[in-house]
N, C-alpha and C positions, 0 to 999 in steps of 0.2 A: 504494500500500500504506500510505501515511501515515494515511489515514482508518481503516484496519483496526486500527492501533495503539491507537486510542481504545477499542476493544472489549476489549482485553487489559491496558491499563495507561494510564499518563500519556503522551500523545503528545508533550508538550514535553520531558520528561526521559528518556523511553524506558524508565522503570522499569516492570516488570510489577506488576500489582495482582491478588492472588488474589481479592479481593472482586469486582472487575469481571469477572474471568475466570469465576468460578463463577456469578455472577448472570446473565451472558450465556449460559452453558451451560444453566442452568436455564430461562431464557426461551426459548432455542432448542428445548429438549426439550419444553416446554409447547406451543410453537407447532407443532412437528411433530405432536405427539399430537393437538392440537386440529384441525389441518388434515386429518389422516387420519381423523378421526372423521366418518363420512359423515352420520349422523343425530343430530347433537349436540342434546341437549335445551336448553331456554332457560337453565336454571340453570347449565349448563356455559359458555355464552356470558358470563353475569354473572361466574362464578368466574374465567374466563380474563381477562376485562377488568380485574377487580379486582386480580388478581395481577400481570399485566404492566403495566397502566396505573398501578396504585397504586404499584408499585415506582418507576416512572419519576417520578411526581409527588413522592414522598417524597424521592427522591434529589436532585431539583432544589430542593426546599424546604430540605434540609440544606445544599446548596451555597450557597444564598442567604443563610444566616445571617451568615457573615463579611462579605458585601457590605453587608448592612443595618447591621451594626455600624460599618463604615467610614463609611457615609453619615451615620449619627447622630453619629459622632465629628467629622466635618467640619462638620456643622450646628452642633454645640455650639461648635466652635472659631470659627466665624464670628460667633457671638453674643457 
């Protein structure tokens, strides 16, 4: 069940995250609706991919910002 905690909050601290919770609820609802759509037109495939995949990419990009700042700080410190 530890892996499931990452869907609802921070798995290290155990604190719930409303942002994560509702983003995953929305992704699950879109996935269910998309899967049950038997004759989905091409534009629906693109829209679904952009919403679910785009959200994941943006989330990872935002999470990388502090890591990049730390790398730059270390690089400047070495010089």
